C-alpha positions as a Markdown table, in Angstrom:
| # | Residue | x | y | z |
|---|---|---|---|---|
| 1 | Unk | -84.8 | -130.6 | 84.6 |
| 2 | Unk | -85.9 | -129.2 | 87.9 |
| 3 | Unk | -83.2 | -126.5 | 88.5 |
| 4 | Unk | -85.3 | -123.7 | 87.0 |
| 5 | Unk | -88.3 | -124.4 | 89.2 |
| 6 | Unk | -86.0 | -125.0 | 92.2 |
| 7 | Unk | -84.1 | -121.8 | 91.7 |
| 8 | Unk | -87.3 | -119.8 | 91.2 |
| 9 | Unk | -88.9 | -121.2 | 94.5 |
| 10 | Unk | -85.7 | -120.7 | 96.5 |
| 11 | Unk | -84.8 | -117.3 | 95.3 |
| 12 | Unk | -86.6 | -115.2 | 97.9 |
| 13 | Unk | -85.1 | -117.2 | 100.8 |
| 14 | Unk | -81.6 | -117.2 | 99.1 |
| 15 | Unk | -81.7 | -113.5 | 98.6 |
| 16 | Unk | -82.7 | -112.8 | 102.1 |
| 17 | Unk | -79.9 | -115.0 | 103.5 |
| 18 | Unk | -77.3 | -113.4 | 101.2 |
| 19 | Unk | -78.4 | -109.9 | 102.2 |
| 20 | Unk | -78.0 | -110.9 | 105.9 |
| 21 | Unk | -74.5 | -112.5 | 105.4 |
| 22 | Unk | -73.4 | -109.5 | 103.3 |
| 23 | Unk | -74.2 | -107.3 | 106.2 |
| 24 | Unk | -72.0 | -109.4 | 108.4 |
| 25 | Unk | -69.2 | -109.0 | 105.9 |
| 26 | Unk | -69.3 | -112.6 | 104.5 |
| 27 | Unk | -68.0 | -112.8 | 100.9 |
| 28 | Unk | -69.1 | -115.0 | 98.1 |
| 29 | Unk | -65.8 | -116.9 | 98.1 |
| 30 | Unk | -66.1 | -117.6 | 101.8 |
| 31 | Unk | -69.5 | -118.9 | 101.4 |
| 32 | Unk | -68.3 | -121.2 | 98.6 |
| 33 | Unk | -65.4 | -122.5 | 100.7 |
| 34 | Unk | -67.7 | -123.1 | 103.7 |
| 35 | Unk | -70.1 | -124.9 | 101.6 |
| 36 | Unk | -67.3 | -127.1 | 100.1 |
| 37 | Unk | -66.0 | -127.9 | 103.6 |
| 38 | Unk | -69.4 | -129.0 | 104.7 |
| 39 | Unk | -69.8 | -131.2 | 101.5 |
| 40 | Unk | -66.5 | -132.9 | 102.3 |
| 41 | Unk | -67.8 | -133.3 | 105.9 |
| 42 | Unk | -71.0 | -135.0 | 104.6 |
| 43 | Unk | -68.7 | -137.3 | 102.4 |
| 44 | Unk | -66.6 | -138.3 | 105.3 |
| 45 | Unk | -69.7 | -139.1 | 107.4 |
| 46 | Unk | -70.9 | -141.3 | 104.6 |
| 47 | Unk | -67.6 | -143.1 | 104.3 |
| 48 | Unk | -67.7 | -143.9 | 108.1 |
| 49 | Unk | -71.1 | -145.3 | 107.9 |
| 50 | Unk | -73.1 | -142.2 | 109.2 |
| 51 | Unk | -75.1 | -141.4 | 106.0 |
| 52 | Unk | -78.2 | -140.3 | 107.9 |
| 53 | Unk | -76.2 | -137.7 | 109.8 |
| 54 | Unk | -74.6 | -136.6 | 106.5 |
| 55 | Unk | -78.0 | -135.3 | 105.3 |
| 56 | Unk | -77.6 | -132.0 | 107.3 |
| 57 | Unk | -74.1 | -130.9 | 106.1 |
| 58 | Unk | -75.1 | -132.0 | 102.6 |
| 59 | Unk | -78.2 | -129.7 | 102.6 |
| 60 | Unk | -76.3 | -126.8 | 104.1 |
| 61 | Unk | -73.7 | -127.3 | 101.4 |
| 62 | Unk | -76.4 | -127.0 | 98.7 |
| 63 | Unk | -77.9 | -123.9 | 100.4 |
| 64 | Unk | -74.5 | -122.1 | 100.5 |
| 65 | Unk | -74.1 | -123.1 | 96.8 |
| 66 | Unk | -77.0 | -120.9 | 96.0 |
| 67 | Unk | -76.2 | -118.2 | 98.5 |
| 68 | Unk | -72.7 | -117.6 | 97.2 |
| 69 | Unk | -74.0 | -116.6 | 93.7 |
| 70 | Unk | -76.5 | -114.2 | 95.4 |
| 71 | Unk | -73.7 | -112.7 | 97.5 |
| 72 | Unk | -71.6 | -112.3 | 94.4 |
| 73 | Unk | -74.4 | -110.4 | 92.7 |
| 74 | Unk | -74.7 | -108.1 | 95.7 |
| 75 | Unk | -71.0 | -107.0 | 95.3 |
| 76 | Unk | -69.0 | -107.7 | 92.1 |
| 77 | Unk | -69.1 | -111.2 | 90.7 |
| 78 | Unk | -65.7 | -112.4 | 89.5 |
| 79 | Unk | -64.6 | -115.0 | 87.0 |
| 80 | Unk | -62.4 | -116.4 | 89.8 |
| 81 | Unk | -65.4 | -116.9 | 92.0 |
| 82 | Unk | -67.4 | -118.6 | 89.2 |
| 83 | Unk | -64.4 | -120.9 | 88.5 |
| 84 | Unk | -64.0 | -121.9 | 92.3 |
| 85 | Unk | -67.8 | -122.5 | 92.6 |
| 86 | Unk | -68.1 | -124.9 | 89.6 |
| 87 | Unk | -64.9 | -126.7 | 90.3 |
| 88 | Unk | -65.7 | -127.4 | 93.9 |
| 89 | Unk | -69.1 | -128.4 | 93.0 |
| 90 | Unk | -67.8 | -131.1 | 90.8 |
| 91 | Unk | -65.4 | -132.3 | 93.4 |
| 92 | Unk | -68.4 | -132.6 | 95.9 |
| 93 | Unk | -70.4 | -134.4 | 93.3 |
| 94 | Unk | -67.7 | -137.0 | 93.0 |
| 95 | Unk | -67.0 | -137.2 | 96.7 |
| 96 | Unk | -70.5 | -138.6 | 97.7 |
| 97 | Unk | -70.5 | -141.7 | 95.4 |
| 98 | Unk | -66.9 | -142.3 | 96.3 |
| 99 | Unk | -67.8 | -142.2 | 100.0 |
| 100 | Unk | -70.5 | -144.9 | 99.5 |
| 101 | Unk | -68.0 | -147.0 | 97.7 |
| 102 | Unk | -65.5 | -146.7 | 100.6 |
| 103 | Unk | -68.2 | -147.4 | 103.2 |
| 104 | Unk | -69.1 | -150.7 | 101.8 |
| 105 | Unk | -66.8 | -151.7 | 98.8 |
| 106 | Unk | -68.2 | -155.2 | 98.4 |
| 107 | Unk | -71.8 | -153.9 | 97.8 |
| 108 | Unk | -71.1 | -150.4 | 96.4 |
| 109 | Unk | -67.8 | -150.1 | 94.7 |
| 110 | Unk | -68.9 | -151.1 | 91.2 |
| 111 | Unk | -72.0 | -149.0 | 91.3 |
| 112 | Unk | -70.0 | -146.0 | 92.6 |
| 113 | Unk | -67.5 | -146.5 | 89.7 |
| 114 | Unk | -70.4 | -146.5 | 87.2 |
| 115 | Unk | -72.0 | -143.4 | 88.6 |
| 116 | Unk | -68.6 | -141.6 | 88.7 |
| 117 | Unk | -68.1 | -142.5 | 85.1 |
| 118 | Unk | -71.5 | -141.1 | 84.2 |
| 119 | Unk | -70.7 | -137.9 | 86.0 |
| 120 | Unk | -67.5 | -137.6 | 84.0 |
| 121 | Unk | -69.5 | -137.9 | 80.9 |
| 122 | Unk | -72.2 | -135.4 | 81.8 |
| 123 | Unk | -69.8 | -133.0 | 83.4 |
| 124 | Unk | -67.5 | -133.0 | 80.3 |
| 125 | Unk | -70.4 | -132.5 | 77.9 |
| 126 | Unk | -71.8 | -129.6 | 80.1 |
| 127 | Unk | -68.4 | -127.8 | 80.4 |
| 128 | Unk | -67.4 | -128.3 | 76.8 |
| 129 | Unk | -70.7 | -126.9 | 75.6 |
| 130 | Unk | -70.2 | -123.9 | 78.0 |
| 131 | Unk | -66.7 | -123.2 | 76.7 |
| 132 | Unk | -67.8 | -123.2 | 73.0 |
| 133 | Unk | -70.9 | -121.2 | 73.7 |
| 134 | Unk | -68.8 | -118.5 | 75.4 |
| 135 | Unk | -66.6 | -118.5 | 72.4 |
| 136 | Unk | -69.6 | -117.9 | 70.1 |
| 137 | Unk | -71.1 | -115.3 | 72.5 |
| 138 | Unk | -74.3 | -117.6 | 73.1 |
| 139 | Unk | -76.3 | -116.7 | 76.2 |
| 140 | Unk | -78.7 | -119.0 | 78.1 |
| 141 | Unk | -82.2 | -117.5 | 78.3 |
| 142 | Unk | -83.2 | -120.3 | 80.7 |
| 143 | Unk | -80.5 | -119.5 | 83.3 |
| 144 | Unk | -79.5 | -115.7 | 82.8 |
| 145 | Unk | -77.9 | -115.4 | 86.2 |
| 146 | Unk | -75.3 | -118.1 | 85.6 |
| 147 | Unk | -71.8 | -117.0 | 85.0 |
| 148 | Unk | -71.6 | -119.2 | 81.9 |
| 149 | Unk | -73.8 | -121.0 | 79.5 |
| 150 | Unk | -75.7 | -123.4 | 81.7 |
| 151 | Unk | -77.1 | -126.4 | 79.4 |
| 152 | Unk | -79.8 | -128.2 | 81.2 |
| 153 | Unk | -80.9 | -131.8 | 81.1 |
| 154 | Unk | -82.6 | -134.6 | 82.8 |
| 155 | Unk | -79.9 | -134.7 | 85.6 |
| 156 | Unk | -79.1 | -131.2 | 86.9 |
| 157 | Unk | -78.0 | -130.2 | 90.3 |
| 158 | Unk | -81.5 | -130.5 | 91.9 |
| 159 | Unk | -82.0 | -134.1 | 90.7 |
| 160 | Unk | -78.5 | -135.0 | 91.8 |
| 161 | Unk | -79.1 | -133.7 | 95.3 |
| 162 | Unk | -82.4 | -135.6 | 95.5 |
| 163 | Unk | -80.6 | -138.7 | 94.4 |
| 164 | Unk | -77.8 | -138.1 | 97.1 |
| 165 | Unk | -80.5 | -137.7 | 99.8 |
| 166 | Unk | -82.2 | -140.8 | 98.8 |
| 167 | Unk | -78.9 | -142.6 | 99.0 |
| 168 | Unk | -78.2 | -141.2 | 102.5 |
| 169 | Unk | -81.6 | -142.0 | 103.8 |
| 170 | Unk | -81.6 | -145.6 | 102.2 |
| 171 | Unk | -77.9 | -146.5 | 102.0 |
| 172 | Unk | -78.7 | -150.3 | 101.5 |
| 173 | Unk | -80.2 | -149.2 | 98.2 |
| 174 | Unk | -77.2 | -147.2 | 97.0 |
| 175 | Unk | -76.3 | -149.6 | 94.2 |
| 176 | Unk | -79.7 | -149.7 | 92.6 |
| 177 | Unk | -80.1 | -145.9 | 92.9 |
| 178 | Unk | -76.6 | -145.3 | 91.4 |
| 179 | Unk | -77.3 | -147.5 | 88.5 |
| 180 | Unk | -80.7 | -145.8 | 87.8 |
| 181 | Unk | -79.1 | -142.4 | 88.1 |
| 182 | Unk | -76.2 | -143.2 | 85.9 |
| 183 | Unk | -78.5 | -144.3 | 83.3 |
| 184 | Unk | -80.3 | -141.0 | 83.4 |
| 185 | Unk | -76.9 | -139.2 | 83.4 |
| 186 | Unk | -76.0 | -141.1 | 80.2 |
| 187 | Unk | -79.3 | -140.0 | 78.6 |
| 188 | Unk | -78.6 | -136.4 | 79.6 |
| 189 | Unk | -75.1 | -136.6 | 78.0 |
| 190 | Unk | -76.6 | -137.9 | 74.9 |
| 191 | Unk | -79.0 | -135.0 | 74.8 |
| 192 | Unk | -76.2 | -132.6 | 75.4 |
| 193 | Unk | -74.1 | -134.1 | 72.6 |
| 194 | Unk | -77.0 | -133.7 | 70.3 |
| 195 | Unk | -77.5 | -130.1 | 71.3 |
| 196 | Unk | -73.9 | -129.3 | 70.8 |
| 197 | Unk | -73.9 | -131.0 | 67.4 |
| 198 | Unk | -76.8 | -128.9 | 66.3 |
| 199 | Unk | -75.5 | -125.6 | 67.9 |
| 200 | Unk | -72.0 | -125.8 | 66.7 |
| 201 | Unk | -72.6 | -127.2 | 63.2 |
């Protein structure tokens, strides 16, 4: 829901950072892998009870996730790069709830499992729509710079990161935040299923 606004606001800074990194010889794939490593570092910090410290690598992970696309557009974007980007994003999204479950299984394990299940449903509907949209030659007017059809919803990347930040800042409220966000993910999945039903009828 907020991705279009967030991308628009961040674009000037992202483009400047990408141009600076390109001059240093940094490639889009390198930025993707560096961001992923920092995302895993954030998850490990959460798992060992250092969720507040995890905020920094988590934020840098998301910054690099925007910069890698800008880097790709400065050179030659590739399907391999797009595949790597989205695949590692989904690993990162799964790693954070799992880390909270590991950090305090008694309080968080069930909520983490529910949120992970919700992520599976939203991710599946998102990717399934993208595959069939590509087959039909459909293009997203809302996200023209994306490498594939990007179907929005209530819970996009921006909302997910805001939720993760809230969890890191208030770890004792992880379960409540996870259940609320899982409900929003379920609503997003329902909206995407409806969109797919109409688009591919």
